[in-house]
TORLUM-5024 format. One record per residue: residue number from 1; residue in three letters; x, y, z of N, C-alpha, C in turn. Coordinates in steps of 0.05 Angstrom, whole numbers, always signed. Last residue first. Example, Ala and Ser with C-alpha at 12.3 -4.5 7.8 and 13.67 -1.06 7.14 Angstrom:
<drenmars>
2,ser,+257,-45,+142,+273,-21,+143,+258,+1,+157
1,ala,+264,-114,+156,+246,-90,+156,+264,-66,+156
</drenmars>
This chain:
<drenmars>
90,leu,+2547,+2159,+2036,+2548,+2152,+2009,+2525,+2191,+2000
89,arg,+2620,+2150,+2054,+2595,+2172,+2057,+2569,+2166,+2019
88,val,+2648,+2093,+2078,+2642,+2116,+2050,+2612,+2128,+2049
87,gly,+2652,+2046,+2111,+2656,+2075,+2129,+2654,+2085,+2109
86,cys,+2649,+1994,+2091,+2679,+2023,+2091,+2684,+2049,+2096
85,ile,+2594,+1978,+2122,+2636,+1954,+2117,+2663,+1980,+2123
84,val,+2567,+2009,+2130,+2582,+1996,+2153,+2598,+1988,+2144
83,cys,+2564,+2081,+2097,+2570,+2031,+2092,+2574,+2039,+2117
82,arg,+2531,+2126,+2100,+2542,+2114,+2105,+2546,+2076,+2115
81,phe,+2485,+2170,+2097,+2474,+2146,+2108,+2513,+2158,+2097
80,pro,+2431,+2232,+2112,+2455,+2227,+2088,+2465,+2193,+2113
79,gly,+2376,+2215,+2061,+2396,+2221,+2068,+2414,+2229,+2082
78,ala,+2331,+2211,+2042,+2337,+2236,+2030,+2373,+2218,+2040
77,ala,+2284,+2198,+2088,+2285,+2180,+2059,+2321,+2190,+2037
76,arg,+2278,+2222,+2135,+2308,+2214,+2119,+2304,+2194,+2091
75,ala,+2217,+2208,+2131,+2228,+2234,+2126,+2266,+2239,+2128
74,leu,+2203,+2159,+2139,+2195,+2174,+2102,+2226,+2206,+2110
73,pro,+2255,+2114,+2171,+2234,+2131,+2166,+2232,+2164,+2136
72,ile,+2287,+2057,+2141,+2290,+2092,+2158,+2250,+2108,+2153
71,arg,+2315,+2011,+2138,+2286,+2013,+2156,+2288,+2039,+2167
70,val,+2361,+1979,+2090,+2354,+2000,+2119,+2322,+2008,+2115
69,lys,+2403,+1932,+2064,+2371,+1938,+2071,+2373,+1957,+2080
68,gly,+2462,+1939,+2017,+2448,+1932,+2046,+2409,+1947,+2041
67,lys,+2534,+1917,+2000,+2498,+1936,+1993,+2492,+1921,+2023
66,his,+2586,+1948,+1957,+2579,+1939,+1980,+2536,+1942,+1975
65,gly,+2619,+1968,+1909,+2605,+1953,+1920,+2575,+1932,+1936
64,cys,+2645,+2018,+1919,+2650,+1995,+1921,+2642,+1975,+1922
63,arg,+2584,+2050,+1926,+2608,+2051,+1899,+2619,+2028,+1905
62,cys,+2541,+2014,+1955,+2556,+2043,+1967,+2587,+2033,+1936
61,thr,+2473,+2025,+1959,+2486,+2023,+1938,+2526,+2023,+1936
60,leu,+2408,+2012,+1984,+2437,+2024,+1999,+2459,+2014,+1985
59,thr,+2350,+1997,+1990,+2373,+1988,+1985,+2389,+2005,+1978
58,lys,+2301,+2012,+2039,+2312,+2035,+2022,+2335,+2015,+2014
57,thr,+2229,+2016,+2062,+2254,+2002,+2065,+2267,+2012,+2038
56,ile,+2209,+2067,+2127,+2213,+2063,+2082,+2237,+2041,+2089
55,met,+2143,+2078,+2159,+2175,+2069,+2150,+2175,+2063,+2123
54,thr,+2095,+2095,+2151,+2115,+2121,+2147,+2137,+2111,+2146
53,ser,+2071,+2047,+2139,+2060,+2069,+2107,+2087,+2077,+2107
52,pro,+2060,+2023,+2202,+2095,+2013,+2170,+2094,+2039,+2169
51,ser,+2042,+2087,+2235,+2034,+2068,+2216,+2076,+2054,+2205
50,met,+2056,+2096,+2304,+2073,+2107,+2275,+2059,+2067,+2259
49,met,+2036,+2085,+2358,+2021,+2078,+2336,+2037,+2091,+2309
48,ala,+2083,+2079,+2388,+2072,+2057,+2371,+2054,+2062,+2346
47,ala,+2107,+2123,+2383,+2106,+2119,+2372,+2105,+2096,+2360
46,ala,+2054,+2153,+2407,+2062,+2174,+2392,+2068,+2138,+2373
45,glu,+2047,+2122,+2474,+2024,+2120,+2454,+2027,+2132,+2416
44,lys,+2106,+2145,+2478,+2109,+2126,+2471,+2082,+2120,+2471
43,arg,+2092,+2207,+2488,+2115,+2196,+2470,+2113,+2171,+2460
42,leu,+2055,+2188,+2522,+2033,+2192,+2511,+2063,+2202,+2486
41,ser,+2085,+2175,+2566,+2068,+2157,+2577,+2050,+2169,+2543
40,ala,+2133,+2223,+2576,+2126,+2204,+2564,+2111,+2183,+2557
39,lys,+2080,+2263,+2593,+2082,+2269,+2563,+2112,+2234,+2557
38,ser,+2018,+2234,+2635,+2051,+2240,+2627,+2072,+2248,+2602
37,lys,+1949,+2255,+2612,+1980,+2220,+2618,+2001,+2250,+2624
36,arg,+1906,+2270,+2675,+1930,+2267,+2664,+1953,+2262,+2649
35,arg,+1867,+2233,+2705,+1889,+2241,+2709,+1902,+2247,+2677
34,arg,+1790,+2248,+2711,+1823,+2230,+2699,+1845,+2248,+2700
33,pro,+1781,+2229,+2788,+1778,+2243,+2766,+1795,+2228,+2743
32,lys,+1739,+2174,+2818,+1752,+2181,+2816,+1756,+2201,+2783
31,gly,+1659,+2204,+2835,+1686,+2187,+2822,+1710,+2184,+2822
30,leu,+1601,+2210,+2844,+1624,+2207,+2860,+1641,+2198,+2837
29,pro,+1563,+2255,+2785,+1566,+2229,+2809,+1589,+2212,+2823
28,val,+1558,+2336,+2779,+1565,+2295,+2783,+1570,+2281,+2799
27,asp,+1505,+2350,+2800,+1538,+2361,+2801,+1527,+2329,+2785
26,gly,+1451,+2365,+2759,+1466,+2366,+2788,+1492,+2357,+2785
25,gly,+1425,+2368,+2719,+1432,+2400,+2732,+1454,+2389,+2749
24,asp,+1423,+2316,+2690,+1399,+2339,+2710,+1399,+2354,+2724
23,val,+1464,+2308,+2664,+1441,+2333,+2642,+1432,+2327,+2660
22,pro,+1531,+2329,+2666,+1511,+2315,+2691,+1481,+2329,+2663
21,glu,+1579,+2327,+2619,+1560,+2349,+2622,+1540,+2331,+2650
20,phe,+1656,+2292,+2628,+1623,+2302,+2613,+1616,+2312,+2635
19,gly,+1695,+2286,+2653,+1698,+2289,+2618,+1669,+2287,+2609
18,his,+1717,+2310,+2701,+1697,+2281,+2692,+1703,+2276,+2665
17,asp,+1735,+2358,+2699,+1760,+2331,+2703,+1750,+2314,+2702
16,ala,+1716,+2386,+2646,+1744,+2380,+2655,+1766,+2357,+2670
15,ile,+1661,+2386,+2691,+1671,+2372,+2652,+1703,+2368,+2655
14,asn,+1676,+2414,+2737,+1659,+2379,+2723,+1672,+2370,+2705
13,arg,+1685,+2471,+2716,+1710,+2446,+2722,+1701,+2414,+2723
12,leu,+1646,+2480,+2680,+1669,+2475,+2681,+1680,+2462,+2681
11,ala,+1603,+2481,+2740,+1600,+2466,+2723,+1614,+2450,+2688
10,arg,+1625,+2524,+2765,+1625,+2495,+2784,+1622,+2476,+2754
9,ala,+1626,+2563,+2733,+1651,+2550,+2738,+1655,+2528,+2759
8,lys,+1564,+2560,+2742,+1581,+2561,+2712,+1606,+2559,+2712
7,ser,+1559,+2575,+2789,+1551,+2549,+2788,+1557,+2543,+2752
6,phe,+1573,+2622,+2815,+1601,+2600,+2819,+1581,+2586,+2794
5,asp,+1559,+2674,+2813,+1541,+2651,+2805,+1558,+2635,+2806
4,arg,+1567,+2742,+2863,+1586,+2718,+2836,+1554,+2705,+2848
3,lys,+1548,+2779,+2892,+1537,+2775,+2886,+1548,+2754,+2856
2,thr,+1568,+2752,+2964,+1575,+2757,+2936,+1558,+2762,+2909
1,met,+1564,+2792,+3034,+1550,+2752,+3011,+1548,+2770,+2982
</drenmars>
């Protein structure tokens, strides 16, 4: 027999599996353990939560006179851009 007390490890495992600790000190009531979300679903959620304030609308004017509006992330505001009609890099 071992002198180790596994109650602390069991409680920590219950917290990790079920998301809460029992108040009365007993075991967690039976239920489905929470499943980890896949990285792909987390990426989809992050893309969906991206607010419109991080996206900007920028009007581009080419040297040849073409104009156009683009909707881009704030991080890409500096460019580089290319005119779709004549192919000149802006």
